[in-house]
C-alpha positions in Angstrom: 62.9 -85.9 -75.0 63.7 -87.3 -78.5 62.2 -84.2 -80.1 64.3 -82.0 -77.8 67.5 -83.8 -78.6 66.7 -83.6 -82.3 66.0 -79.9 -82.1 69.3 -79.2 -80.2 71.3 -81.4 -82.6 69.9 -79.5 -85.6 70.9 -76.1 -84.1 74.4 -77.3 -83.1 74.9 -78.8 -86.6 74.0 -75.4 -88.2 76.7 -73.8 -86.0 79.3 -76.4 -86.8 78.7 -76.1 -90.6 79.2 -72.4 -90.6 82.3 -71.6 -92.6 85.5 -70.9 -90.6 88.3 -71.8 -93.0 89.3 -68.3 -94.3 91.4 -66.0 -92.2 89.7 -63.0 -93.7 86.0 -63.8 -93.3 83.4 -61.8 -91.6 82.4 -58.2 -91.6 85.0 -55.4 -91.4 84.4 -52.0 -89.8 83.1 -49.4 -92.2 82.5 -45.7 -92.4 80.0 -43.9 -94.8 80.1 -40.1 -95.1 77.4 -38.1 -96.8 78.5 -34.6 -97.7 75.9 -31.8 -97.5 76.5 -28.6 -99.5 79.3 -30.3 -101.4 81.7 -28.0 -103.3 81.3 -27.6 -107.1 83.6 -29.6 -109.3 85.9 -32.5 -108.3 87.0 -32.7 -104.7 88.7 -35.3 -102.5 87.6 -36.3 -99.0 90.0 -38.0 -96.6 90.3 -38.8 -92.9 93.0 -37.0 -91.0 94.8 -39.0 -88.3 97.6 -37.9 -85.9 101.0 -37.9 -87.5 102.3 -40.5 -85.1 99.8 -43.0 -86.4 100.8 -42.8 -90.1 101.9 -46.0 -91.8 103.6 -47.2 -95.0 100.7 -49.0 -96.6 99.9 -47.4 -100.0 96.1 -47.1 -100.3 96.2 -45.1 -103.5 97.8 -47.9 -105.5 98.2 -47.2 -109.2 95.0 -45.1 -109.5 95.3 -41.8 -111.2 94.7 -38.9 -108.9 95.0 -35.1 -109.2 98.3 -34.1 -107.7 97.0 -30.6 -106.8 94.1 -32.0 -104.8 96.4 -34.6 -103.1 98.7 -31.8 -102.1 95.8 -30.0 -100.4 95.2 -33.1 -98.3 98.9 -33.6 -97.5 99.2 -29.9 -96.5 97.9 -30.8 -93.1 101.0 -32.9 -92.4 102.8 -29.7 -91.3 100.2 -29.2 -88.5 100.7 -32.7 -87.0 98.0 -34.5 -89.0 98.2 -37.1 -91.7 95.7 -38.0 -94.5 94.9 -41.7 -93.8 94.0 -42.7 -97.4 96.2 -40.4 -99.4 99.2 -40.6 -97.1 99.3 -44.2 -95.9 98.1 -46.3 -93.0 99.5 -49.1 -90.9 97.0 -51.6 -92.3 95.0 -51.5 -95.6 92.2 -48.9 -95.8 89.7 -49.5 -98.6 87.7 -46.8 -100.2 88.3 -43.8 -102.5 88.8 -40.1 -102.2 86.0 -39.3 -104.6 82.3 -40.0 -103.9 80.6 -43.0 -105.4 77.8 -42.9 -107.8 75.3 -42.4 -105.0 77.3 -39.4 -103.7 78.5 -41.2 -100.6 82.1 -41.6 -99.5 82.9 -45.1 -98.1 86.0 -46.3 -96.2 86.6 -49.6 -94.4 88.8 -52.5 -93.6 91.5 -52.9 -90.9 93.1 -49.6 -91.5 90.0 -47.6 -90.7 90.9 -45.2 -87.9 88.9 -44.9 -84.8 89.5 -41.2 -84.2 89.9 -38.7 -87.1 89.0 -35.4 -88.6 87.2 -35.0 -92.0 89.3 -33.2 -94.6 88.3 -32.0 -98.0 90.5 -30.7 -100.8 88.7 -29.0 -103.7 88.7 -26.1 -106.1 88.4 -23.6 -103.2 91.3 -25.1 -101.3 91.6 -27.5 -98.4 89.6 -27.5 -95.2 89.2 -29.9 -92.2 86.9 -30.1 -89.3 88.1 -28.6 -86.0 86.6 -31.4 -84.0 87.7 -35.0 -84.1 85.2 -37.8 -84.3 85.6 -41.1 -82.6 83.7 -44.2 -83.9 81.6 -45.8 -81.3 79.9 -48.3 -83.6 81.3 -51.0 -85.9 79.4 -49.5 -88.8 79.3 -45.7 -88.7 77.4 -43.2 -90.8 78.3 -39.6 -90.8 76.8 -36.4 -92.3 79.4 -33.8 -93.0 78.4 -30.2 -93.9 81.0 -28.7 -96.2 79.6 -25.2 -95.8 79.9 -25.1 -92.0 82.8 -27.5 -92.1 81.3 -29.6 -89.3 80.0 -33.1 -88.7 76.3 -32.6 -88.1 75.3 -36.2 -87.5 77.0 -39.5 -86.6 75.9 -43.0 -85.6 75.7 -43.1 -81.8 77.1 -46.0 -79.9 73.9 -46.6 -77.9 72.0 -47.3 -81.2 74.4 -50.1 -82.1 74.2 -51.5 -78.6 70.4 -51.5 -78.6 70.2 -53.3 -82.0 72.8 -55.9 -80.9 71.0 -56.4 -77.6 67.6 -57.1 -79.3 69.2 -59.4 -81.9 70.6 -61.6 -79.2 67.8 -61.3 -76.7 64.9 -62.2 -79.0 66.3 -65.5 -80.4 67.3 -66.4 -76.8 63.8 -65.8 -75.5 62.2 -67.7 -78.4 64.5 -70.8 -78.2 64.7 -71.0 -74.5 61.0 -70.3 -74.1 60.2 -73.2 -76.4 62.5 -75.5 -74.5 61.1 -74.4 -71.2 57.7 -75.8 -72.3 59.3 -78.8 -73.9 61.0 -79.7 -70.7 57.6 -79.7 -68.9 57.7 -76.4 -67.0 54.5 -74.4 -66.8 54.8 -70.9 -68.3 52.5 -69.3 -65.7 54.6 -70.4 -62.8 58.0 -69.7 -64.3 57.8 -66.8 -66.8 59.1 -64.2 -64.3 62.2 -66.2 -63.4 62.8 -67.0 -67.1 62.4 -63.4 -68.3 64.4 -61.8 -65.5 67.3 -64.3 -65.8 67.6 -63.8 -69.6 67.4 -60.0 -69.4 70.1 -60.0 -66.7 72.5 -62.3 -68.5 72.0 -60.7 -71.9 72.6 -57.2 -70.3 75.8 -58.7 -68.7 76.9 -60.1 -72.1 76.7 -56.7 -73.8 78.3 -54.9 -70.9 81.2 -57.3 -71.1 81.5 -56.8 -74.9 80.8 -53.1 -74.6 78.7 -52.9 -77.7 81.3 -54.6 -79.9 79.5 -57.9 -80.6 79.8 -57.4 -84.4 83.4 -56.3 -83.9 84.0 -59.6 -82.1 83.0 -61.4 -85.3 86.2 -59.8 -86.6 87.9 -61.4 -89.6 88.3 -64.8 -88.1 85.3 -66.9 -87.1 87.0 -69.1 -84.5 88.1 -65.9 -82.7 84.5 -64.9 -82.5 83.8 -68.1 -80.7 86.7 -67.6 -78.4 85.5 -64.0 -77.5 82.1 -65.5 -76.6 83.4 -68.5 -74.7 84.0 -66.8 -71.3 80.8 -64.7 -71.0 78.7 -67.7 -72.3 80.3 -70.0 -69.7 79.4 -67.4 -67.0 75.9 -67.1 -68.3 75.5 -70.9 -68.4 76.7 -71.2 -64.7 74.6 -68.3 -63.6 71.4 -69.4 -65.3 71.9 -73.0 -64.1 72.2 -71.8 -60.5 69.1 -69.6 -60.8 67.0 -72.2 -62.6 67.9 -75.0 -60.2 66.8 -72.8 -57.3 63.9 -70.9 -58.7 62.1 -72.9 -61.4 59.0 -74.7 -60.2 57.2 -77.9 -61.2 60.2 -80.2 -61.8 63.1 -81.8 -60.0 66.5 -80.2 -59.7 68.0 -82.6 -62.3 65.4 -81.6 -64.9 66.0 -77.9 -64.1 69.8 -78.3 -64.6 69.3 -80.2 -67.8 67.0 -77.5 -69.1 69.5 -74.8 -68.3 72.4 -76.5 -70.1 70.3 -77.5 -73.1 68.6 -74.1 -73.4 71.9 -72.2 -73.3 73.6 -74.4 -75.9 70.6 -74.2 -78.2 70.2 -70.4 -77.9 73.9 -70.0 -78.5 73.6 -71.9 -81.7 70.4 -70.2 -82.8 72.0 -66.8 -82.1 74.3 -67.1 -85.1 71.4 -67.4 -87.5 70.2 -63.7 -87.5 73.8 -62.2 -87.6 73.4 -61.4 -91.3 70.2 -59.4 -90.7 71.7 -57.7 -87.7 74.6 -56.5 -89.8 72.2 -55.0 -92.4 70.3 -53.1 -89.7 73.5 -51.8 -88.1 74.8 -50.5 -91.5 71.7 -48.4 -91.8 71.8 -46.6 -88.5 
């Protein structure tokens, strides 16, 4: 039992030492756009949002832009649309109208719209996609074909959900499986209950968060903990009830102690792979 307590204490200490002082920590939503058949010469790419969602935040700053190309983007304002980066948003939107050195357009931060059209202003004039695109993932990658003026590929929401599910399920199974043995429960007698309980509770967690686990990290770490508090409490109560009734080989007190210890330990361990999960999500 001393080794168990030391293990749990170490995990909880790692959680407690994670930085939470800054109000602007954590990942921000981002959008990466690859342009196929890009126009020759200099062109600007922006995101069109409904006119009623425009804001006063100046994303252009003091950077020097071509007024003719900007006018091409702003020409959509007469049709009920508004260029998010070139025209202003309600919150800061980071990025640029021109592609980076790798040819990709990147936008992000709190002003990134959820639903938008892709607009391009270049030597041949201005064009925008007929269809709107709604982001279903915290990190979104799009492929825009300038020639057909369509979005031909975008990150699907189910991909992000699947990645987030695996990155929470696997650490949970490893940590709670280790503790199951450490508490003296035989694997052969209890693996089905253990596996089914964790699959069910992890599925419930992601249904509750609706694929926005990384979004829940937000910009403020204590808020991430607050978002997780309710579902994690429900998981703790549900697994305790299941384990007390269904685990074999030990008394009810040992079963309840295992359930509480395992859930606290897996919660702490679940923060460790977040950085790797973010990297995978950004590459979908």
